[in-house]
C-alpha positions as CSV (number, residue, x, y, z in Angstrom):
1,M,24.7,-5.9,44.6
2,A,24.0,-4.2,47.9
3,K,27.4,-2.4,47.5
4,R,26.3,-1.2,44.2
5,K,23.2,0.1,45.5
6,R,25.0,2.0,48.4
7,N,27.3,3.6,45.7
8,N,24.6,4.5,43.3
9,A,22.6,6.1,46.3
10,A,25.5,8.1,47.3
11,S,26.1,9.2,43.6
12,N,22.5,10.2,43.3
13,A,22.6,12.2,46.5
14,V,25.6,14.2,45.0
15,K,23.8,14.5,41.5
16,K,20.6,15.8,43.3
17,Q,22.3,18.6,45.3
18,A,24.3,19.7,42.0
19,T,21.2,20.0,40.0
20,A,18.7,21.3,42.6
21,S,18.9,24.8,41.0
22,L,18.2,23.7,37.5
23,P,14.6,24.4,36.0
24,S,12.5,21.7,35.5
25,P,12.0,20.5,31.8
26,P,8.5,20.6,30.4
27,H,7.7,17.0,30.7
28,E,8.4,17.0,34.5
29,K,6.0,20.0,34.8
30,E,3.3,18.1,33.1
31,T,3.4,15.0,35.7
32,A,1.9,17.4,38.3
33,L,-1.4,17.2,36.4
34,G,-1.6,13.5,36.8
35,A,0.4,10.6,38.2
36,P,4.2,11.1,39.1
37,S,6.7,9.8,36.7
38,I,8.6,6.6,37.5
39,H,11.8,8.4,38.2
40,A,10.0,10.6,40.8
41,V,9.4,7.3,43.0
42,I,12.3,5.1,42.2
43,S,15.5,5.6,40.4
44,P,16.8,3.9,37.3
45,E,19.5,2.1,39.2
46,E,16.9,0.6,41.9
47,M,14.7,-0.4,38.9
48,E,17.6,-2.1,37.4
49,I,18.6,-3.9,40.7
50,A,14.9,-5.2,41.2
51,V,14.7,-6.6,37.8
52,E,18.1,-8.3,38.3
53,T,17.1,-9.6,41.5
54,L,13.8,-11.2,40.1
55,Q,15.5,-12.5,37.1
56,S,18.3,-14.3,39.3
57,L,15.8,-15.7,41.6
58,T,13.6,-17.2,38.6
59,E,16.8,-19.1,37.4
60,H,16.9,-20.8,40.9
61,P,13.2,-21.4,41.9
62,A,14.2,-23.5,44.9
63,L,15.6,-20.5,46.6
64,I,12.1,-18.6,46.3
65,K,10.6,-21.0,49.0
66,S,13.3,-20.1,51.4
67,K,12.5,-17.9,54.6
68,A,14.8,-15.2,53.3
69,C,12.4,-14.6,50.5
70,K,9.3,-14.3,52.6
71,D,9.1,-10.5,52.4
72,L,9.9,-10.5,48.7
73,R,7.2,-13.0,48.1
74,A,4.7,-10.7,49.8
75,A,5.8,-7.7,47.9
76,V,5.7,-9.6,44.4
77,Y,2.1,-10.8,45.4
78,N,1.2,-7.0,46.1
79,F,2.8,-5.8,42.9
80,R,0.8,-8.3,40.9
81,Q,-2.5,-7.4,42.7
82,A,-1.8,-3.6,42.1
83,S,-1.0,-4.1,38.5
84,T,-3.6,-2.9,36.1
85,T,-1.8,-3.6,32.8
86,G,0.0,-6.7,31.2
87,M,-0.7,-10.3,31.5
88,A,-0.9,-10.1,35.3
89,A,-4.0,-8.2,35.0
90,A,-5.5,-10.2,32.2
91,E,-5.4,-13.8,33.5
92,N,-9.1,-14.5,33.4
93,S,-10.1,-12.1,30.6
94,N,-11.2,-12.7,27.1
95,L,-8.8,-13.3,24.1
96,T,-8.7,-9.6,23.2
97,A,-7.6,-8.5,26.6
98,R,-5.2,-11.3,27.0
99,I,-3.4,-10.4,23.5
100,S,-3.3,-6.7,24.6
101,A,-1.8,-7.8,27.9
102,A,0.8,-10.1,26.0
103,L,1.7,-7.2,23.7
104,T,2.1,-4.7,26.5
105,D,4.5,-7.1,28.4
106,G,6.6,-7.9,25.2
107,K,5.5,-11.6,25.4
108,Y,5.3,-11.9,21.6
109,T,5.3,-15.8,21.5
110,D,2.3,-15.7,23.9
111,A,0.7,-13.1,21.7
112,M,1.1,-15.2,18.6
113,I,-0.4,-18.2,20.2
114,L,-3.5,-16.3,21.4
115,L,-3.8,-14.8,17.8
116,A,-3.8,-18.2,16.3
117,E,-6.6,-19.3,18.7
118,M,-8.4,-16.2,17.9
119,R,-8.1,-16.9,14.2
120,I,-9.2,-20.5,14.7
121,R,-12.2,-19.4,16.6
122,K,-13.0,-16.8,13.9
123,E,-13.3,-14.1,16.5
124,T,-12.6,-10.4,15.5
125,P,-11.2,-7.7,17.8
126,S,-12.6,-4.4,18.0
127,L,-11.2,-1.6,15.8
128,G,-10.0,0.1,19.0
129,A,-8.2,-3.1,20.2
130,L,-6.7,-3.5,16.7
131,C,-5.4,0.1,16.5
132,R,-3.8,-0.3,19.9
133,W,-2.0,-3.5,19.1
134,V,-0.4,-2.0,16.1
135,R,0.5,1.2,18.1
136,T,2.0,-1.1,20.8
137,L,4.3,-2.8,18.3
138,D,5.3,0.5,16.4
139,V,6.8,-1.4,13.6
140,I,9.5,0.1,11.6
141,S,8.9,-1.0,7.9
142,G,12.6,0.1,6.8
143,L,11.1,1.3,3.5
144,S,12.1,5.0,4.1
145,I,15.6,5.8,2.7
146,H,16.6,8.4,5.0
147,V,19.1,11.2,3.8
148,Q,21.4,13.1,6.3
149,V,19.5,16.1,7.7
150,P,21.7,18.8,9.2
151,G,21.2,19.1,12.9
152,Q,18.8,16.3,13.1
153,T,19.2,12.6,14.2
154,V,16.8,10.1,12.6
155,V,15.8,7.5,15.4
156,G,13.7,4.5,15.3
157,K,16.1,1.5,14.7
158,N,15.1,-1.5,16.6
159,A,17.1,-4.7,16.8
160,S,13.9,-6.8,17.5
161,N,12.0,-5.3,14.5
162,E,11.8,-8.5,12.5
163,E,10.0,-10.4,15.3
164,L,7.5,-7.4,15.7
165,V,7.0,-7.9,11.9
166,E,5.9,-11.5,12.6
167,V,3.5,-10.5,15.3
168,L,2.2,-7.9,13.1
169,D,1.6,-10.4,10.3
170,A,-0.3,-12.6,12.8
171,I,-2.5,-9.8,13.8
172,L,-3.3,-8.8,10.1
173,R,-4.3,-12.5,9.3
174,V,-6.9,-12.3,12.0
175,T,-8.6,-9.3,10.6
176,G,-7.8,-9.7,6.9
177,P,-7.7,-9.1,4.1
178,T,-4.9,-11.4,2.7
179,D,-3.2,-11.0,-0.7
180,T,-4.5,-13.6,-3.1
181,T,-1.7,-13.2,-5.7
182,S,1.6,-15.2,-5.8
183,N,3.5,-12.0,-4.8
184,G,5.8,-12.5,-1.7
185,I,6.1,-16.3,-2.1
186,D,9.7,-16.1,-3.0
187,A,10.7,-13.4,-0.6
188,T,14.1,-13.9,0.9
189,S,15.1,-10.4,2.0
190,G,12.9,-10.4,5.2
191,P,9.4,-10.5,6.4
192,I,8.3,-7.4,4.4
193,S,8.2,-8.0,0.7
194,L,8.2,-4.6,-1.4
195,Q,6.0,-4.6,-4.5
196,E,6.0,-2.3,-7.3
197,T,4.9,1.2,-6.7
198,W,1.3,2.0,-8.0
199,N,2.1,5.2,-10.1
200,L,-0.8,6.8,-12.0
201,W,1.4,9.7,-13.0
202,P,3.8,8.4,-15.6
203,A,5.4,11.9,-16.3
204,A,8.9,12.5,-15.2
205,E,8.3,16.0,-14.0
206,P,5.9,16.9,-11.0
207,T,2.6,18.6,-11.7
208,R,3.8,21.8,-10.2
209,Q,6.8,23.0,-8.4
210,L,5.1,23.9,-5.3
211,R,7.9,23.8,-2.7
212,R,10.0,26.0,-4.9
213,S,7.2,28.7,-5.0
214,I,7.0,28.6,-1.2
215,E,10.7,29.1,-0.8
216,D,10.7,32.2,-3.2
217,K,7.3,33.3,-1.6
218,S,5.7,33.6,-5.0
219,I,2.8,31.3,-3.7
220,F,1.7,34.1,-1.5
221,T,1.2,36.2,-4.6
222,T,-0.4,33.7,-7.0
223,S,-2.5,32.2,-4.2
224,P,-3.2,35.2,-1.7
225,I,-4.8,34.1,1.6
226,D,-6.8,36.7,3.7
227,K,-5.8,35.8,7.2
228,T,-8.9,37.7,8.6
229,K,-11.0,35.0,7.1
230,F,-9.6,32.5,9.5
231,R,-10.3,32.3,13.3
232,I,-9.1,30.0,16.1
233,I,-12.1,28.1,17.6
234,E,-10.2,25.9,20.0
235,T,-6.8,25.6,21.5
236,T,-5.6,22.3,23.5
237,P,-2.6,23.3,25.8
238,A,0.4,21.1,25.1
239,P,0.4,19.1,28.4
240,L,-3.4,18.3,27.9
241,R,-3.1,16.9,24.6
242,K,-3.4,13.0,24.4
243,P,-0.5,12.0,24.4
244,P,1.0,15.2,25.9
245,N,3.0,17.3,23.6
246,L,5.6,19.9,23.4
247,H,3.3,22.1,21.3
248,P,-0.4,22.9,21.6
249,A,-3.3,21.9,19.1
250,V,-4.8,24.9,17.3
251,L,-8.0,24.5,15.6
252,F,-8.8,26.9,12.7
253,A,-12.2,27.8,11.1
254,S,-12.8,29.8,7.9
255,Q,-15.5,31.9,6.4
256,D,-17.4,30.5,3.3
257,D,-15.2,30.2,0.2
258,T,-12.0,31.5,2.1
259,V,-10.3,28.9,-0.2
260,F,-12.5,29.0,-3.4
261,L,-13.3,25.9,-5.3
262,G,-14.5,26.8,-8.8
263,Q,-15.3,24.4,-11.6
264,G,-14.0,21.2,-10.8
265,P,-11.6,19.3,-13.3
266,K,-12.6,16.1,-14.8
267,T,-12.5,13.4,-12.2
268,E,-11.7,9.8,-12.6
269,V,-11.5,6.7,-10.1
270,Y,-8.9,3.8,-10.4
271,H,-9.0,0.7,-8.1
272,H,-5.8,-0.9,-6.9
273,P,-5.1,-4.2,-8.6
274,N,-4.0,-5.9,-5.3
275,V,-5.0,-4.0,-2.2
276,P,-8.8,-4.5,-1.5
277,N,-11.2,-1.5,-1.5
278,L,-8.3,1.0,-2.2
279,R,-9.1,3.5,-4.8
280,L,-7.5,6.5,-6.0
281,I,-9.7,9.5,-7.3
282,R,-7.8,11.4,-9.8
283,D,-8.1,15.3,-10.3
284,V,-10.3,16.0,-7.5
285,L,-8.7,19.4,-6.8
286,S,-6.9,21.5,-9.5
287,P,-3.3,22.5,-9.0
288,E,-4.4,26.2,-8.2
289,E,-6.7,24.8,-5.5
290,C,-4.0,22.6,-3.9
291,S,-1.7,25.7,-4.0
292,S,-4.3,27.7,-2.3
293,I,-4.8,25.2,0.7
294,V,-1.0,25.0,1.1
295,A,-0.7,28.8,1.1
296,A,-3.4,28.9,3.8
297,G,-1.5,26.5,5.9
298,E,1.8,28.2,5.4
299,T,0.1,31.6,6.1
300,M,-1.6,30.5,9.5
301,E,1.6,28.6,10.1
302,F,2.1,24.7,10.6
303,I,2.7,23.6,14.0
304,P,5.2,21.0,15.1
305,D,3.9,17.6,16.4
306,A,6.3,16.5,19.0
307,P,4.7,14.1,21.8
308,M,6.5,13.8,25.0
309,R,8.2,10.5,25.5
310,P,10.2,9.1,28.5
311,Q,13.8,9.4,28.1
312,G,15.3,6.8,25.9
313,E,12.0,5.6,24.5
314,D,12.0,4.9,20.8
315,T,9.9,7.3,18.7
316,S,9.3,8.5,15.2
317,I,9.7,12.1,13.8
318,L,6.3,13.4,13.1
319,A,4.9,16.0,10.6
320,H,4.0,19.6,11.2
321,N,0.1,20.2,11.1
322,F,-2.4,22.7,10.3
323,Y,-5.9,21.6,11.8
324,W,-8.7,23.3,9.9
325,I,-12.5,23.0,10.2
326,V,-13.4,23.7,6.6
327,D,-16.4,26.2,5.8
328,Q,-19.7,24.5,4.7
329,A,-19.2,26.0,1.2
330,F,-16.0,24.3,0.6
331,H,-17.3,20.8,2.0
332,D,-20.3,21.0,-0.2
333,K,-18.4,21.7,-3.4
334,L,-15.6,19.0,-2.6
335,W,-18.4,16.5,-1.8
336,D,-20.2,17.1,-5.1
337,R,-16.9,16.2,-6.9
338,V,-16.3,12.9,-5.1
339,K,-19.7,11.5,-4.0
340,A,-20.2,9.4,-7.1
341,F,-16.9,7.6,-6.6
342,V,-17.3,6.5,-2.8
343,P,-19.8,3.7,-1.8
344,E,-23.4,4.9,-1.3
345,S,-24.0,2.7,1.4
346,V,-22.1,0.1,3.5
347,G,-24.0,-2.7,5.2
348,G,-27.4,-0.6,4.9
349,R,-25.5,2.5,6.3
350,K,-25.9,5.6,4.0
351,V,-23.1,7.9,3.2
352,R,-23.5,11.4,4.5
353,G,-20.3,13.4,3.5
354,I,-16.9,14.3,4.4
355,N,-15.6,15.1,7.8
356,R,-15.2,18.8,8.0
357,R,-12.1,18.3,10.4
358,F,-9.2,18.5,8.0
359,R,-5.6,17.4,9.2
360,V,-3.4,19.2,6.9
361,Y,0.2,17.8,7.3
362,R,3.7,18.9,6.0
363,Y,6.3,16.1,6.0
364,V,9.9,16.9,5.3
365,P,13.1,14.4,5.4
366,G,13.1,12.6,8.6
367,A,9.4,12.9,9.2
368,E,7.4,9.8,8.7
369,Y,4.1,8.2,10.0
370,R,4.9,4.5,11.0
371,C,2.6,1.7,10.4
372,H,-0.8,2.3,11.7
373,I,-4.6,1.7,11.2
374,D,-6.8,4.7,11.1
375,G,-9.5,5.2,13.7
376,A,-13.1,6.1,13.1
377,W,-14.1,9.9,13.5
378,P,-17.4,11.4,14.0
379,P,-18.3,14.4,11.7
380,S,-16.8,17.5,13.4
381,G,-18.5,20.8,13.1
382,I,-19.1,24.2,14.7
383,D,-22.1,25.2,16.9
384,P,-24.1,27.7,14.8
385,V,-25.1,29.8,18.0
386,T,-21.8,29.7,20.1
387,D,-19.3,29.1,17.4
388,A,-17.7,26.4,19.4
389,Y,-15.9,23.5,18.0
390,Q,-18.2,20.2,18.0
391,Y,-16.2,17.0,18.0
392,D,-19.5,15.3,16.9
393,S,-21.9,17.4,15.1
394,S,-24.1,14.6,13.8
395,P,-27.8,14.6,14.9
396,S,-28.3,13.0,18.2
397,H,-31.1,10.7,16.7
398,A,-29.0,9.7,13.7
399,R,-25.4,9.4,14.8
400,Q,-22.6,9.1,12.1
401,S,-19.2,7.7,12.1
402,S,-16.7,7.3,9.4
403,L,-15.9,4.1,7.4
404,F,-13.3,5.4,5.0
405,T,-10.1,7.4,5.1
406,F,-10.0,10.2,2.6
407,L,-6.4,11.2,1.9
408,I,-5.9,14.3,-0.2
409,Y,-2.5,14.8,-1.9
410,L,-1.7,18.5,-2.3
411,N,1.6,18.1,-4.2
412,D,4.1,15.6,-5.7
413,D,7.2,17.7,-6.3
414,F,9.1,15.4,-3.6
415,R,11.0,12.2,-3.6
416,G,9.9,9.3,-1.4
417,G,6.7,10.0,0.7
418,E,4.6,7.2,-0.8
419,T,1.6,5.8,1.1
420,T,2.5,2.2,1.5
421,F,-0.2,-0.4,2.3
422,F,0.7,-3.9,4.0
423,I,-1.2,-7.1,3.2
424,P,-0.3,-10.5,4.4
425,S,1.0,-12.7,1.6
426,V,-0.1,-16.1,1.0
427,K,3.2,-17.2,2.7
428,D,2.8,-17.1,6.6
429,G,5.3,-14.5,8.1
430,V,5.7,-12.4,5.1
431,I,3.8,-9.2,4.5
432,N,3.5,-7.6,1.0
433,A,4.2,-3.8,0.9
434,Y,2.3,-1.9,-1.9
435,P,3.5,1.7,-2.2
436,V,1.2,4.2,-3.7
437,K,2.7,7.4,-5.6
438,P,1.0,10.6,-4.5
439,I,-0.3,12.8,-7.3
440,M,-1.3,16.4,-6.7
441,G,-5.1,17.0,-6.5
442,S,-5.8,13.3,-6.2
443,V,-7.4,11.4,-3.2
444,A,-6.8,7.9,-1.8
445,V,-9.9,6.3,-0.2
446,F,-9.6,3.2,1.8
447,P,-11.6,1.5,4.6
448,H,-10.9,2.0,8.4
449,G,-14.1,2.1,10.3
450,E,-14.3,-1.5,11.3
451,A,-11.5,-4.1,12.4
452,A,-12.4,-6.4,9.5
453,G,-10.9,-5.1,6.4
454,A,-9.2,-2.0,7.8
455,L,-5.8,-1.4,6.0
456,L,-2.6,-1.0,7.6
457,H,-0.6,1.6,6.0
458,E,2.3,4.0,6.6
459,G,3.4,7.5,5.4
460,T,6.7,6.3,4.2
461,G,9.7,8.9,4.7
462,V,10.2,11.8,2.3
463,V,13.7,11.6,0.9
464,E,13.9,15.0,-0.6
465,G,11.5,18.1,-0.7
466,A,8.3,18.5,1.3
467,K,5.0,16.5,1.3
468,Y,1.6,18.3,1.9
469,V,-1.3,16.0,2.6
470,I,-4.9,16.1,4.3
471,R,-6.3,13.4,6.3
472,T,-10.0,13.5,6.7
473,D,-12.8,10.9,6.6
474,V,-16.0,9.7,4.8
475,E,-19.0,9.6,7.1
476,Y,-21.9,7.0,7.2
477,D,-24.9,6.5,9.4
478,V,-24.0,4.3,12.5
479,D,-27.3,2.5,12.1
480,P,-28.5,0.8,9.0
481,S,-31.4,2.2,7.2
482,V,-31.6,0.4,3.7
């Protein structure tokens, strides 16, 4: 092993000398803003040797007591004291912290034991902890049917994914809800049992050929957008985004009625037969209004979303985005159309409206949004005096936060791209997957603001065409008043 280290050291010296004149990639420049990267402190070869050394000694515990291991024991002790993450840092913490640590360290059996204890004790983690657990697992459902995309490699295959799904099932059984039907009992194909797609659009043809109108540019004639009515109110540089990104986050605002909403169509609401508290509000926006929003995004230009990841780390391909603080006129007209179809109050907390921060996304083949639980958002707005972006524009004496996701489907002329919800079946270890078919102008509404009842879902990959969708939120008072 010592010989291998000397050889690697010599090889690294040659490599450093040969590449000294090469420019630093963007992710290395970013590290100057914070902590150094791991490879700036220790080489991958040295890391591998350290891990192999500790693993070898673990298999021969009697040797650890020897005098030759004295310095190593001291170094391991100092490493454990310095560790601020994982199980080493959570030994005397509460259940939530210990589960978080076990997931961080990849100790999935330990995590499942702790989750079982949490379930027995009837404890519920915070929404933030629940979202972190799901993000840490980064489960691949396998429901996306990827097609070959020229010049693009679809990543994300994970050999241990089935084990991750089992842990995810244990997490969901702590926070609920659980499927009360017999679906999934006879599942033999794996831990995720795909159920029938909820499709409220029986027609074979899409509502409108939106993508075709973008490609031939006719959308910019039929749905013209005045660029001068949009303005940039905030730009977050790429390295300062959380997590750091290869592209900046640009936030646009619009003048009143830049995207005009006229007399609304006849709107109806439908409740999912199996997924608790999931509803689809049909015909909230007309096809013309959906086209105008997409035309606005294409005119102002969608920006890629490419978070920086350490080399070799598994990641999914994300959508392009257009971040838009909608004008008050647009908000008020849209709210008038849907307020009768959302809960007027939840636990005594009154509904107040829709978050004006619209996250407009464009998904193409290869882009997907893996299994996740949405976080809560305050109502964003614009300072009336300075025109600055306000992350939380709710009154200081009456704070608000979201309790429901408000997902607007802007088109349906694509294949794949369902919003798929995951509910534990009555059979332990099996999760039922319920896909929802997007319909142009419809809105999916489902809970997220609290850990109990929050729905795990994914944006299943688009197979053909492009999917346009808006994520925003339904806002409620933080404090009960009724």
